[in-house]
N, C-alpha and C positions, 0 to 999 in steps of 0.2 A: 580199256581194261574193265573187266567185270567187277562190280562192287561185291565184296565179301558180305555174307549174311550178317556176321558179327558186327562189321563196320556200319551197315545200314541200321541196325538196331540201336547203335550208340550215337547216331547223328541226331542231335536235338536242335530245335529252333531256339532262338534267343529267349523267347518266353519260357520254354521248357527248361533251359539252362538256369534261368533266374528262379524258376520254381524249385529245381533241385537244390540250389544254394539256400533258398529260404527254408526248405524242409531240413536240410543239414543243420542249419542254425538252430531251428526249433528242437530237433532231436538231440543235438549235442547239449543244448541248454537243459533239456529234461534229464539227460544222463547226469550232468553235473549237479543238478538240483535234487534228484530223487532216486537214483539207482542204488539199490541196497542188496543186490545179489538175486533178487526175485524178478520175475518178468515185469517190465515197466510198461504200463498201459497209458497211452496218450489219447484223449478224446480230441479228434481232429477231423476237419474236412480232408478227404483223401485227395492225393494228387489226381489231376485231371487226365493224365495220360498213362497208359500201360508202360510206355518207354521210361517215363519218369519213375514209376514204381520199380521197374526192373533195375534201372540204374542205381537207385537208392539201395535196393536189396543187395546188389552186387558190391557196392562200396562198403556197406556195413558188414557184409559177409567177409570181405577181405580184411576188415578190422577185427574180426572175431565175433561178430554179433549175428543173431538171427532176427531179421526184420520182417514183419508180416503186416498186411493191410486187411482190415475187416470192415464189413458194413452190414447192417440190417435195418429194416424199416423202422423198428421201434427205437433202437438205441443210436442210430446214425452211424458215423464212421469212427474208427479208432485204429491206432497203430500199436502193435505189440512188439517190444524189443526184449530179447533175452540173450 
């Protein structure tokens, strides 16, 4: 049976699954501690994999959030949640 494209994108290694769980923990903590209705900015090292980023974006979108990842040479990485 051919693997569906959506299924292939969602298959994560154990390390990637652990990374998703760790980012969920950090993001949820930041929401509980500091979300006030305005976009929440978290200075963070970004996930190492596009798959991890896409899965996190999908999970938070399903929960009503817009999650985006940003990086520049001067400021490093950050996550924006709105």
